[in-house]
Biopython code that builds the backbone (N, CA, C, O; Angstrom):
import numpy as np
from Bio.PDB.StructureBuilder import StructureBuilder

atoms = [
    (1, "UNK", "N", (0.847, -1.168, 0.000)),
    (1, "UNK", "CA", (0.000, 0.000, 0.000)),
    (1, "UNK", "C", (0.895, 1.235, 0.000)),
    (1, "UNK", "O", (1.834, 1.322, 0.791)),
    (2, "UNK", "N", (0.610, 2.187, -0.880)),
    (2, "UNK", "CA", (1.424, 3.407, -0.909)),
    (2, "UNK", "C", (1.279, 4.199, 0.382)),
    (2, "UNK", "O", (0.236, 4.165, 1.034)),
    (3, "UNK", "N", (2.330, 4.904, 0.735)),
    (3, "UNK", "CA", (2.292, 5.756, 1.920)),
    (3, "UNK", "C", (1.969, 7.173, 1.465)),
    (3, "UNK", "O", (2.746, 7.784, 0.732)),
    (4, "UNK", "N", (0.835, 7.692, 1.892)),
    (4, "UNK", "CA", (0.409, 9.028, 1.510)),
    (4, "UNK", "C", (0.706, 10.057, 2.592)),
    (4, "UNK", "O", (-0.037, 11.024, 2.756)),
    (5, "UNK", "N", (1.780, 9.851, 3.323)),
    (5, "UNK", "CA", (2.154, 10.774, 4.395)),
    (5, "UNK", "C", (2.350, 12.189, 3.869)),
    (5, "UNK", "O", (2.117, 13.154, 4.597)),
    (6, "UNK", "N", (2.770, 12.327, 2.627)),
    (6, "UNK", "CA", (3.008, 13.640, 2.043)),
    (6, "UNK", "C", (1.763, 14.509, 1.967)),
    (6, "UNK", "O", (1.871, 15.718, 1.765)),
    (7, "UNK", "N", (0.589, 13.923, 2.122)),
    (7, "UNK", "CA", (-0.655, 14.684, 2.086)),
    (7, "UNK", "C", (-1.028, 15.257, 3.458)),
    (7, "UNK", "O", (-2.017, 15.978, 3.592)),
    (8, "UNK", "N", (-0.234, 14.931, 4.460)),
    (8, "UNK", "CA", (-0.503, 15.381, 5.826)),
    (8, "UNK", "C", (0.429, 16.518, 6.206)),
    (8, "UNK", "O", (1.469, 16.704, 5.575)),
    (9, "UNK", "N", (0.065, 17.281, 7.233)),
    (9, "UNK", "CA", (1.007, 18.278, 7.762)),
    (9, "UNK", "C", (2.282, 17.582, 8.237)),
    (9, "UNK", "O", (2.223, 16.476, 8.773)),
    (10, "UNK", "N", (3.404, 18.212, 8.046)),
    (10, "UNK", "CA", (4.707, 17.603, 8.337)),
    (10, "UNK", "C", (4.818, 16.987, 9.732)),
    (10, "UNK", "O", (5.363, 15.890, 9.851)),
    (11, "UNK", "N", (4.329, 17.638, 10.795)),
    (11, "UNK", "CA", (4.530, 17.068, 12.134)),
    (11, "UNK", "C", (3.888, 15.696, 12.364)),
    (11, "UNK", "O", (4.320, 14.963, 13.254)),
    (12, "UNK", "N", (2.865, 15.333, 11.581)),
    (12, "UNK", "CA", (2.225, 14.030, 11.828)),
    (12, "UNK", "C", (2.507, 13.002, 10.734)),
    (12, "UNK", "O", (1.979, 11.892, 10.791)),
    (13, "UNK", "N", (3.316, 13.342, 9.754)),
    (13, "UNK", "CA", (3.626, 12.397, 8.672)),
    (13, "UNK", "C", (4.279, 11.120, 9.171)),
    (13, "UNK", "O", (4.046, 10.048, 8.613)),
    (14, "UNK", "N", (5.081, 11.217, 10.198)),
    (14, "UNK", "CA", (5.830, 10.049, 10.680)),
    (14, "UNK", "C", (4.934, 8.949, 11.246)),
    (14, "UNK", "O", (5.384, 7.817, 11.422)),
    (15, "UNK", "N", (3.682, 9.267, 11.529)),
    (15, "UNK", "CA", (2.801, 8.285, 12.155)),
    (15, "UNK", "C", (2.080, 7.376, 11.156)),
    (15, "UNK", "O", (1.327, 6.497, 11.575)),
    (16, "UNK", "N", (2.286, 7.558, 9.857)),
    (16, "UNK", "CA", (1.570, 6.728, 8.885)),
    (16, "UNK", "C", (2.202, 5.364, 8.676)),
    (16, "UNK", "O", (1.492, 4.418, 8.335)),
    (17, "UNK", "N", (3.483, 5.227, 8.863)),
    (17, "UNK", "CA", (4.098, 3.950, 8.529)),
    (17, "UNK", "C", (5.050, 3.391, 9.559)),
    (17, "UNK", "O", (5.526, 2.266, 9.408)),
    (18, "UNK", "N", (5.338, 4.139, 10.595)),
    (18, "UNK", "CA", (6.316, 3.675, 11.576)),
    (18, "UNK", "C", (5.759, 2.531, 12.411)),
    (18, "UNK", "O", (4.700, 2.655, 13.026)),
    (19, "UNK", "N", (6.479, 1.425, 12.426)),
    (19, "UNK", "CA", (6.117, 0.287, 13.275)),
    (19, "UNK", "C", (7.182, 0.222, 14.364)),
    (19, "UNK", "O", (8.348, -0.072, 14.100)),
    (20, "UNK", "N", (6.765, 0.497, 15.570)),
    (20, "UNK", "CA", (7.725, 0.526, 16.664)),
    (20, "UNK", "C", (7.925, -0.849, 17.291)),
    (20, "UNK", "O", (8.991, -1.138, 17.835)),
    (21, "UNK", "N", (6.914, -1.686, 17.218)),
    (21, "UNK", "CA", (6.995, -3.026, 17.797)),
    (21, "UNK", "C", (6.093, -3.957, 16.997)),
    (21, "UNK", "O", (4.894, -4.044, 17.261)),
    (22, "UNK", "N", (6.669, -4.652, 16.020)),
    (22, "UNK", "CA", (5.883, -5.513, 15.130)),
    (22, "UNK", "C", (5.252, -6.687, 15.856)),
    (22, "UNK", "O", (4.397, -7.366, 15.288)),
    (23, "UNK", "N", (5.653, -6.948, 17.108)),
    (23, "UNK", "CA", (5.048, -8.044, 17.865)),
    (23, "UNK", "C", (3.905, -7.570, 18.758)),
    (23, "UNK", "O", (3.237, -8.382, 19.398)),
    (24, "UNK", "N", (3.681, -6.260, 18.801)),
    (24, "UNK", "CA", (2.610, -5.720, 19.639)),
    (24, "UNK", "C", (1.264, -6.214, 19.125)),
    (24, "UNK", "O", (1.047, -6.283, 17.915)),
    (25, "UNK", "N", (0.364, -6.557, 20.036)),
    (25, "UNK", "CA", (-0.909, -7.156, 19.678)),
    (25, "UNK", "C", (-1.701, -6.309, 18.683)),
    (25, "UNK", "O", (-2.320, -6.858, 17.772)),
    (26, "UNK", "N", (-1.693, -4.987, 18.839)),
    (26, "UNK", "CA", (-2.474, -4.155, 17.925)),
    (26, "UNK", "C", (-1.936, -4.240, 16.500)),
    (26, "UNK", "O", (-2.708, -4.148, 15.545)),
    (27, "UNK", "N", (-0.637, -4.412, 16.345)),
    (27, "UNK", "CA", (-0.073, -4.549, 15.005)),
    (27, "UNK", "C", (-0.370, -5.930, 14.441)),
    (27, "UNK", "O", (-0.755, -6.059, 13.279)),
    (28, "UNK", "N", (-0.193, -6.963, 15.261)),
    (28, "UNK", "CA", (-0.421, -8.332, 14.814)),
    (28, "UNK", "C", (-1.870, -8.508, 14.369)),
    (28, "UNK", "O", (-2.132, -9.238, 13.413)),
    (29, "UNK", "N", (-2.809, -7.859, 15.037)),
    (29, "UNK", "CA", (-4.221, -7.980, 14.703)),
    (29, "UNK", "C", (-4.656, -6.992, 13.618)),
    (29, "UNK", "O", (-5.831, -6.968, 13.252)),
    (30, "UNK", "N", (-3.764, -6.204, 13.114)),
    (30, "UNK", "CA", (-4.110, -5.281, 12.041)),
    (30, "UNK", "C", (-4.617, -3.941, 12.500)),
    (30, "UNK", "O", (-5.306, -3.257, 11.743)),
    (31, "UNK", "N", (-4.302, -3.539, 13.712)),
    (31, "UNK", "CA", (-4.784, -2.262, 14.234)),
    (31, "UNK", "C", (-4.212, -1.054, 13.542)),
    (31, "UNK", "O", (-4.727, 0.050, 13.720)),
    (32, "UNK", "N", (-3.158, -1.219, 12.753)),
    (32, "UNK", "CA", (-2.557, -0.078, 12.083)),
    (32, "UNK", "C", (-3.350, 0.435, 10.900)),
    (32, "UNK", "O", (-3.230, 1.611, 10.556)),
    (33, "UNK", "N", (-4.143, -0.386, 10.273)),
    (33, "UNK", "CA", (-4.985, -0.025, 9.134)),
    (33, "UNK", "C", (-4.202, 0.691, 8.039)),
    (33, "UNK", "O", (-4.708, 1.630, 7.424)),
    (34, "UNK", "N", (-2.984, 0.254, 7.796)),
    (34, "UNK", "CA", (-2.212, 0.806, 6.688)),
    (34, "UNK", "C", (-1.855, 2.264, 6.831)),
    (34, "UNK", "O", (-1.672, 2.949, 5.824)),
    (35, "UNK", "N", (-1.752, 2.759, 8.035)),
    (35, "UNK", "CA", (-1.373, 4.156, 8.250)),
    (35, "UNK", "C", (-2.523, 5.136, 8.102)),
    (35, "UNK", "O", (-2.294, 6.328, 7.898)),
    (36, "UNK", "N", (-3.748, 4.659, 8.199)),
    (36, "UNK", "CA", (-4.912, 5.534, 7.970)),
    (36, "UNK", "C", (-5.246, 6.432, 9.154)),
    (36, "UNK", "O", (-5.872, 7.476, 8.969)),
    (37, "UNK", "N", (-4.850, 6.058, 10.353)),
    (37, "UNK", "CA", (-5.277, 6.804, 11.541)),
    (37, "UNK", "C", (-4.874, 8.282, 11.513)),
    (37, "UNK", "O", (-5.703, 9.128, 11.846)),
    (38, "UNK", "N", (-3.640, 8.632, 11.133)),
    (38, "UNK", "CA", (-3.310, 10.062, 11.076)),
    (38, "UNK", "C", (-4.181, 10.811, 10.067)),
    (38, "UNK", "O", (-4.540, 11.966, 10.299)),
    (39, "UNK", "N", (-4.524, 10.165, 8.948)),
    (39, "UNK", "CA", (-5.384, 10.809, 7.952)),
    (39, "UNK", "C", (-6.787, 11.015, 8.501)),
    (39, "UNK", "O", (-7.385, 12.072, 8.301)),
    (40, "UNK", "N", (-7.314, 10.013, 9.192)),
    (40, "UNK", "CA", (-8.649, 10.134, 9.780)),
    (40, "UNK", "C", (-8.691, 11.255, 10.815)),
    (40, "UNK", "O", (-9.605, 12.078, 10.811)),
    (41, "UNK", "N", (-7.703, 11.280, 11.693)),
    (41, "UNK", "CA", (-7.662, 12.312, 12.732)),
    (41, "UNK", "C", (-7.505, 13.705, 12.117)),
    (41, "UNK", "O", (-8.158, 14.654, 12.551)),
    (42, "UNK", "N", (-6.645, 13.823, 11.116)),
    (42, "UNK", "CA", (-6.436, 15.117, 10.470)),
    (42, "UNK", "C", (-7.706, 15.597, 9.775)),
    (42, "UNK", "O", (-8.060, 16.770, 9.891)),
    (43, "UNK", "N", (-8.398, 14.715, 9.053)),
    (43, "UNK", "CA", (-9.639, 15.100, 8.382)),
    (43, "UNK", "C", (-10.719, 15.484, 9.381)),
    (43, "UNK", "O", (-11.478, 16.424, 9.147)),
    (44, "UNK", "N", (-10.792, 14.763, 10.488)),
    (44, "UNK", "CA", (-11.784, 15.057, 11.525)),
    (44, "UNK", "C", (-11.543, 16.450, 12.114)),
    (44, "UNK", "O", (-12.474, 17.244, 12.248)),
    (45, "UNK", "N", (-10.286, 16.737, 12.462)),
    (45, "UNK", "CA", (-9.969, 18.047, 13.033)),
    (45, "UNK", "C", (-10.182, 19.169, 12.024)),
    (45, "UNK", "O", (-10.666, 20.241, 12.384)),
    (46, "UNK", "N", (-9.822, 18.931, 10.758)),
    (46, "UNK", "CA", (-10.026, 19.954, 9.726)),
    (46, "UNK", "C", (-11.514, 20.256, 9.560)),
    (46, "UNK", "O", (-11.891, 21.407, 9.337)),
    (47, "UNK", "N", (-12.358, 19.236, 9.668)),
    (47, "UNK", "CA", (-13.804, 19.448, 9.564)),
    (47, "UNK", "C", (-14.321, 20.236, 10.760)),
    (47, "UNK", "O", (-15.145, 21.137, 10.603)),
    (48, "UNK", "N", (-13.845, 19.903, 11.945)),
    (48, "UNK", "CA", (-14.270, 20.625, 13.154)),
    (48, "UNK", "C", (-13.874, 22.097, 13.073)),
    (48, "UNK", "O", (-14.631, 22.974, 13.489)),
    (49, "UNK", "N", (-12.690, 22.361, 12.538)),
    (49, "UNK", "CA", (-12.206, 23.736, 12.428)),
    (49, "UNK", "C", (-12.819, 24.480, 11.246)),
    (49, "UNK", "O", (-12.537, 25.661, 11.042)),
    (50, "UNK", "N", (-13.664, 23.790, 10.459)),
    (50, "UNK", "CA", (-14.322, 24.423, 9.331)),
    (50, "UNK", "C", (-13.441, 24.599, 8.120)),
    (50, "UNK", "O", (-13.770, 25.376, 7.224)),
    (51, "UNK", "N", (-12.323, 23.891, 8.074)),
    (51, "UNK", "CA", (-11.395, 24.013, 6.947)),
    (51, "UNK", "C", (-11.841, 23.205, 5.733)),
    (51, "UNK", "O", (-11.446, 23.512, 4.608)),
    (52, "UNK", "N", (-12.653, 22.184, 5.948)),
    (52, "UNK", "CA", (-13.177, 21.380, 4.851)),
    (52, "UNK", "C", (-14.386, 20.597, 5.346)),
    (52, "UNK", "O", (-14.550, 20.429, 6.555)),
    (53, "UNK", "N", (-15.240, 20.111, 4.440)),
    (53, "UNK", "CA", (-16.414, 19.357, 4.881)),
    (53, "UNK", "C", (-16.010, 17.999, 5.459)),
    (53, "UNK", "O", (-14.978, 17.441, 5.088)),
    (54, "UNK", "N", (-16.828, 17.478, 6.364)),
    (54, "UNK", "CA", (-16.497, 16.179, 6.954)),
    (54, "UNK", "C", (-16.594, 15.064, 5.917)),
    (54, "UNK", "O", (-17.412, 15.107, 4.999)),
    (55, "UNK", "N", (-15.744, 14.079, 6.092)),
    (55, "UNK", "CA", (-15.760, 12.896, 5.235)),
    (55, "UNK", "C", (-15.643, 11.666, 6.113)),
    (55, "UNK", "O", (-14.609, 11.506, 6.763)),
    (56, "UNK", "N", (-16.612, 10.804, 6.175)),
    (56, "UNK", "CA", (-17.863, 10.868, 5.436)),
    (56, "UNK", "C", (-18.810, 11.895, 6.040)),
    (56, "UNK", "O", (-18.706, 12.243, 7.216)),
    (57, "UNK", "N", (-19.741, 12.374, 5.209)),
    (57, "UNK", "CA", (-20.721, 13.335, 5.687)),
    (57, "UNK", "C", (-21.815, 12.617, 6.478)),
    (57, "UNK", "O", (-21.796, 11.392, 6.600)),
    (58, "UNK", "N", (-22.760, 13.379, 7.011)),
    (58, "UNK", "CA", (-23.795, 12.810, 7.884)),
    (58, "UNK", "C", (-24.652, 11.775, 7.162)),
    (58, "UNK", "O", (-24.960, 10.727, 7.730)),
    (59, "UNK", "N", (-25.043, 12.053, 5.917)),
    (59, "UNK", "CA", (-25.896, 11.117, 5.186)),
    (59, "UNK", "C", (-25.163, 9.794, 4.916)),
    (59, "UNK", "O", (-25.740, 8.720, 5.081)),
    (60, "UNK", "N", (-23.909, 9.873, 4.507)),
    (60, "UNK", "CA", (-23.129, 8.666, 4.252)),
    (60, "UNK", "C", (-22.932, 7.882, 5.543)),
    (60, "UNK", "O", (-23.040, 6.656, 5.550)),
    (61, "UNK", "N", (-22.645, 8.577, 6.623)),
    (61, "UNK", "CA", (-22.457, 7.907, 7.922)),
    (61, "UNK", "C", (-23.720, 7.187, 8.361)),
    (61, "UNK", "O", (-23.663, 6.055, 8.843)),
    (62, "UNK", "N", (-24.864, 7.846, 8.192)),
    (62, "UNK", "CA", (-26.130, 7.215, 8.557)),
    (62, "UNK", "C", (-26.388, 5.981, 7.702)),
    (62, "UNK", "O", (-26.860, 4.962, 8.208)),
    (63, "UNK", "N", (-26.086, 6.066, 6.421)),
    (63, "UNK", "CA", (-26.282, 4.936, 5.514)),
    (63, "UNK", "C", (-25.405, 3.755, 5.926)),
    (63, "UNK", "O", (-25.891, 2.627, 6.001)),
    (64, "UNK", "N", (-24.128, 3.997, 6.192)),
    (64, "UNK", "CA", (-23.217, 2.924, 6.594)),
    (64, "UNK", "C", (-23.668, 2.290, 7.912)),
    (64, "UNK", "O", (-23.619, 1.071, 8.074)),
    (65, "UNK", "N", (-24.108, 3.134, 8.850)),
    (65, "UNK", "CA", (-24.563, 2.621, 10.143)),
    (65, "UNK", "C", (-25.817, 1.769, 9.968)),
    (65, "UNK", "O", (-25.939, 0.701, 10.570)),
    (66, "UNK", "N", (-26.745, 2.243, 9.144)),
    (66, "UNK", "CA", (-27.992, 1.523, 8.905)),
    (66, "UNK", "C", (-27.711, 0.148, 8.284)),
    (66, "UNK", "O", (-28.327, -0.842, 8.677)),
    (67, "UNK", "N", (-26.808, 0.083, 7.341)),
    (67, "UNK", "CA", (-26.454, -1.192, 6.711)),
    (67, "UNK", "C", (-25.855, -2.141, 7.749)),
    (67, "UNK", "O", (-26.153, -3.336, 7.741)),
    (68, "UNK", "N", (-25.016, -1.620, 8.636)),
    (68, "UNK", "CA", (-24.429, -2.451, 9.688)),
    (68, "UNK", "C", (-25.477, -2.988, 10.648)),
    (68, "UNK", "O", (-25.419, -4.149, 11.053)),
    (69, "UNK", "N", (-26.429, -2.149, 11.010)),
    (69, "UNK", "CA", (-27.506, -2.585, 11.907)),
    (69, "UNK", "C", (-28.342, -3.674, 11.233)),
    (69, "UNK", "O", (-28.681, -4.676, 11.861)),
    (70, "UNK", "N", (-28.670, -3.479, 9.964)),
    (70, "UNK", "CA", (-29.453, -4.487, 9.240)),
    (70, "UNK", "C", (-28.675, -5.793, 9.096)),
    (70, "UNK", "O", (-29.261, -6.872, 9.190)),
    (71, "UNK", "N", (-27.377, -5.709, 8.872)),
    (71, "UNK", "CA", (-26.561, -6.924, 8.781)),
    (71, "UNK", "C", (-26.567, -7.668, 10.108)),
    (71, "UNK", "O", (-26.635, -8.896, 10.133)),
    (72, "UNK", "N", (-26.498, -6.935, 11.199)),
    (72, "UNK", "CA", (-26.547, -7.563, 12.521)),
    (72, "UNK", "C", (-27.906, -8.226, 12.746)),
    (72, "UNK", "O", (-27.976, -9.352, 13.239)),
    (73, "UNK", "N", (-28.975, -7.534, 12.386)),
    (73, "UNK", "CA", (-30.316, -8.115, 12.531)),
    (73, "UNK", "C", (-30.436, -9.396, 11.714)),
    (73, "UNK", "O", (-31.009, -10.380, 12.181)),
    (74, "UNK", "N", (-29.900, -9.388, 10.503)),
    (74, "UNK", "CA", (-29.928, -10.579, 9.660)),
    (74, "UNK", "C", (-29.165, -11.724, 10.311)),
    (74, "UNK", "O", (-29.635, -12.862, 10.331)),
    (75, "UNK", "N", (-27.996, -11.420, 10.838)),
    (75, "UNK", "CA", (-27.182, -12.454, 11.486)),
    (75, "UNK", "C", (-27.898, -13.035, 12.702)),
    (75, "UNK", "O", (-27.835, -14.239, 12.948)),
    (76, "UNK", "N", (-28.578, -12.179, 13.460)),
    (76, "UNK", "CA", (-29.297, -12.653, 14.642)),
    (76, "UNK", "C", (-30.506, -13.510, 14.270)),
    (76, "UNK", "O", (-31.033, -14.246, 15.104)),
    (77, "UNK", "N", (-30.945, -13.410, 13.005)),
    (77, "UNK", "CA", (-32.083, -14.207, 12.531)),
    (77, "UNK", "C", (-31.617, -15.353, 11.636)),
    (77, "UNK", "O", (-32.374, -15.849, 10.802)),
    (78, "UNK", "N", (-30.366, -15.764, 11.821)),
    (78, "UNK", "CA", (-29.849, -16.890, 11.060)),
    (78, "UNK", "C", (-29.590, -16.615, 9.597)),
    (78, "UNK", "O", (-29.548, -17.547, 8.794)),
    (79, "UNK", "N", (-29.418, -15.368, 9.232)),
    (79, "UNK", "CA", (-29.122, -15.017, 7.853)),
    (79, "UNK", "C", (-30.336, -14.632, 7.031)),
    (79, "UNK", "O", (-30.226, -14.442, 5.820)),
    (80, "UNK", "N", (-31.499, -14.514, 7.669)),
    (80, "UNK", "CA", (-32.695, -14.069, 6.938)),
    (80, "UNK", "C", (-32.453, -12.707, 6.310)),
    (80, "UNK", "O", (-31.699, -11.890, 6.838)),
    (81, "UNK", "N", (-33.094, -12.478, 5.193)),
    (81, "UNK", "CA", (-32.986, -11.172, 4.535)),
    (81, "UNK", "C", (-33.653, -10.100, 5.396)),
    (81, "UNK", "O", (-34.717, -10.320, 5.974)),
    (82, "UNK", "N", (-33.018, -8.965, 5.467)),
    (82, "UNK", "CA", (-33.557, -7.804, 6.172)),
    (82, "UNK", "C", (-33.568, -6.657, 5.165)),
    (82, "UNK", "O", (-32.546, -6.355, 4.549)),
    (83, "UNK", "N", (-34.686, -6.042, 5.005)),
    (83, "UNK", "CA", (-34.786, -4.917, 4.075)),
    (83, "UNK", "C", (-34.057, -3.708, 4.656)),
    (83, "UNK", "O", (-34.235, -3.354, 5.822)),
    (84, "UNK", "N", (-33.246, -3.094, 3.827)),
    (84, "UNK", "CA", (-32.529, -1.895, 4.238)),
    (84, "UNK", "C", (-33.408, -0.690, 3.865)),
    (84, "UNK", "O", (-33.724, -0.491, 2.692)),
    (85, "UNK", "N", (-33.794, 0.100, 4.854)),
    (85, "UNK", "CA", (-34.648, 1.263, 4.558)),
    (85, "UNK", "C", (-33.933, 2.262, 3.657)),
    (85, "UNK", "O", (-32.710, 2.389, 3.712)),
    (86, "UNK", "N", (-34.681, 2.959, 2.843)),
    (86, "UNK", "CA", (-34.117, 4.013, 2.007)),
    (86, "UNK", "C", (-34.135, 5.326, 2.781)),
    (86, "UNK", "O", (-35.080, 5.619, 3.515)),
    (87, "UNK", "N", (-33.096, 6.096, 2.608)),
    (87, "UNK", "CA", (-33.045, 7.415, 3.266)),
    (87, "UNK", "C", (-33.901, 8.397, 2.525)),
    (87, "UNK", "O", (-33.990, 9.559, 2.920)),
]
sb = StructureBuilder()
sb.init_structure("model")
sb.init_model(0)
sb.init_chain("A")
sb.init_seg("    ")
for serial, (resi, resn, name, xyz) in enumerate(atoms, 1):
    if name == "N":
        sb.init_residue(resn, " ", resi, " ")
    sb.init_atom(name, np.array(xyz, "f"), 0.0, 1.0, " ", f" {name:<3s}", serial, name[0])
structure = sb.get_structure()
């Protein structure tokens, strides 16, 4: 996966790819998510400060959450189909 650290402010670029302990449980289980955490935090703060719109926006977030809830309901019913409401 390419490292897009160059798209971040210089002080936080180092956090996209540095692995300090490859045996740490969070790394072994995939907690690093390919260096996405600094990008997520930076986008969140930029949205709060009004520098850019939030990503994902409220409608997209609601849609993703609704799909997850319906998937859980389906799983709890042994895989039965659950209709996903339209926004």
